[in-house]
Residue, then its C-alpha position, 0 to 999 in steps of 0.5 A: m578139637k579140630q584142626f586147620d591151618l588158618v581160621i577166619v573169624g566172621g564169614g561176612s564180606a571180608g570173611c567170605v572173600l578171605a575163605n575162597r582166596l585163601s583155599a583156592d589153591g589146596r596147599r592149607t586148609v581153612c575153616l570160616i566161622e560165622a555166627g548167624g546161619e546160611a545165606e539162603g532163602i528168597l529174601k536173600r536173594v531177591p535185591i529189595g529183600g534186605a530191607a526185610f532185615i534192617p528194622g531187626r524186628p525181629k532180629m533176623s540175620n541182623w545183630a541189631f546193635e544199639t549205641v549208648p545214648q548220644p549227647g549229640l543226639n539229644g540223648r537217644r540211643g543210635y541203631q546199628p544194624r550189622g548183618k549176622t549171615l554168610g555174607g554178612s552186611s553185604v546180605i543186607n545192605a542197599m548194594l551201593y558199589v562205592r570206593g571212595q576219593r583217591e585221597d582216602y587211600d593216599g591219606w592212609s599211607r601217608a599216615g603210617a599204612t604203607g602198601w595202602s595208597f590208591d594205585d597200591v589198593l586199585p588192583f584189588f578193587r579191579r580183581a575183586e570185580r566184574n563190572q558189567r561195562g567191562g573192564d578199563a583202567f578203574h574196573g574189572d572185568g573177571g571178578p567174582l563180584q558182579v557189578r551192574d549198572q540198575a536193571s529198572p531205575r525208577p524215573i524219579s531217580t533220573a529227575f533228581v539227576e537233572a535237579a542235581a544239574q540245576a543246581q549246579i552239581p554236573p552229571n556223573a556216570d561212574f562215582n569209581g572213576p577218575q573222579q567222584e564229584g557230581a550226581g548220577l546213578f549208583q551201580v549195584t552189586q547185583y548179578f547182571d549174567g547168568p542163571q542169577a541174573g537179577e539176584r544180589c551178588h552178595t559175598a556169600a554168592a559171589y565168593l563162598a558158593s564156588a568154594r564150598g565144595r573144596a576138601n580143604l574148606s570147612v564153614i561152621t555156622g551158628a558158632h559164636v566166638m568166646r575168645l582167642r586161644m594162646d600159647a606161648g605168645r602166639v594165637t593158636g586158635v579159637v574157643v566157639k559157642v555151638k548152641s550150648a557147648e563150648e569147643t576149641v577150633l585150632a589154628r596151625q598158622g593162625v587166625i584171621l579176625c573178620a567180625g566188623a568194626f565191633g565184633t572184632p575189637q570186641i574179640l580182641l578185648l575179651s581175649g585180652f588185647g586193648p587197654g590195660s585198666h579197661l580190661q582189668s576193671l573187668g577182671i579180663p588178663v592183659v595179654r597185650d596192652l593196645p590202647g587203640v583197640g575199640l578206639n578211633l570209631q568213625d562213622h557217617v552220621d546222617f540226616i533225612r528229608i521225607f517228602r509226600s508225592p502227589g498224585t497217582a501217575i507220579a507215585r506209581d513207579l514209587h515204593a510205597l506202603t499203600g493197597r496199589g504199592i503192595a499190589r504193585l510189589l506183588h506183580a514185580a515179583l512175577e516180572w523179577r522171577r521171570t526176567g531178573t528186572g523191575m522194582l525188586t531189582s531196586p537198591v531204593a537208594e538209586a541216585c546220589a550226589f557227591f559234592r563240597s560242603s563249600p568252596e573252600v573244601e577241596r573235595p567232596d566232604i557231602q554224599i546225598h542218597f536219594l530214595t524212591g520211598m518214604v524211608e525213616d528210623h531205618l525203617r522201623k516207623m512206617h509211612f503210609g502213602h507214595g513219597w521218597s527221601a533224601h539222606a545227608c551224610v558227613l563224608r569225613p567226620f571229625s568225632r572219634g568214638t569207642v567200642r567197650l565191653a559192657s561186661p567179660d560175657p562174650m555173649a554181652a553186646p559191646l558198648i558203641d559209641p560213636q560220639f556223634f557230633a562230638d566235634r562241632r565241625d561235623m554240625d556246621v558241614l552238615i548244615r552246610g550240606l543240607r543248605k545245597l541239598e535245599a537247592i537241589l529239592a527245589a529245582p525244577a526237575l523234582a517239581p512234579y514229585r514233590g508234595g508235603e515235607l514230614h518234618l521241616k517247613g522250609g525256611e528254618s534257620d541254623a539253630e532251627l535246622e540243628d535242633h531237627i538233626r538232633a532229634r532225628a539224625d543216626t547212622i548209614y551204616h559205615p563203622v569203621g577203624t576200631a583196629k587201625m593200621g599203622a606205623a610201628d611207632d603209632p601207639m594207637a595202631v592195633l595192627t601194623p600195615d601186613l594187618k598183623v595184631k602188633g606183638m602177637d604171632g598168628l593173628w591177622v585182622a581184615d576188616a573195615s576195623v582196619m581202616p585208619m580214617i573212614v573213606s568218603g563213601n559206602t563201606n562195603a567196596p573198600t571192605i571187599m578191597i581189604a580182604e582180597k589184599a589181605a589174601d594175597m598178603i597172608a598167602k604169600g607169607 
């Protein structure tokens, strides 16, 4: 049996950070275990390459989960892509660098996650970041994670920002600065400096690559964690399946779960941590009755409007499934190899707007992702021709879902139930947000790009719009909260604020599952921050 001081389960956005930070001083041996493979190959380096992994057809570096049927989505199963590779979802995401709002983290602190207010977490955001614009009160300039302005944004994305201004949404050049509200172009996790300039800066590249040569760090890929190993009230390692054989990896100091909002609760449940009744129904011995494991699932439900774009002169800068569009991408591949610029550096979701769905709302509760292509059903439904898309998502949903075991078989996918629109308020917020989006899309700045819309005709009533939402809405890939941290007297908190599992020595969690409430924005940057803070706390004992 292999033995280390610390074992990290999950080599994704959080796990790579922890592997680097906890092995840096050489005082402890660290093992990182990942179910997927290495973060190698051109598709994992070229920024737009993430789009190849999202559909899950085939399941390349993607768990490609599905939800249980959703009553709020007319009984449809939602789709939940998650990265299955070193670097995790930072390898397959859109690279959008967004932290959320100050009030999100202050809300965590007020809810019992002491030490996680915005002022507490800002130093860890700054520690992670090396921003192309340099450092300031909000940004870092010395971290491993390179964050840049987009190298080659499309003109239509600038037109969207102008259209938002025409609809009374002011420009905002930095969603991670003093305020989030407004419209602008995303910054992205992409190299701007050095020999990798123009490549995706996922956490396997930013954090893990430089640490792989350390004698005290071991990385095991292709290893599926079956359950935790325990002895005398302490977690002492993990049992993993590599190919067809089970092996045990021992941990002298403890185990850190970084398997994400689905994988972390699944491993906890398989190991006997969770609601006693659920575990007993599957014949799993109860080690610790923690009712909050797998509860509190939150996600950003999202609805897409898709437009065709008229005229080849206007359309030539869009990402399109046409003969000319494919030819442009081939030409862009040469440009990217030469200079690290061009269409292949695009996140496709280039522009954004954060706004309040009504004047009564105190801070933005709607986010718009503006895409330079016709994107539908997670790229599983393709449209020929030139066009563009605008996504609207509810930033702070009221609905809460669950993650449960389908069976005691560790190789079976978990039962994922986001319970989209279980709370009526989420539908009402989204409809109001879509009404405001209508004003942006009808603004003069987008007129040259606006052709026919694929699904809506215009002038729909709220009831008709709701029908469309229930027929087509789904996740925008931000599941969190299924092993939340909180106060010691919170019966639904799985973790104390130092990220230790309640009542068990030698076990921490550090990934998006620890969030008590979802952040108001994309979740990759906050997950990296959580790992940075976790590494600091664990290293200090």
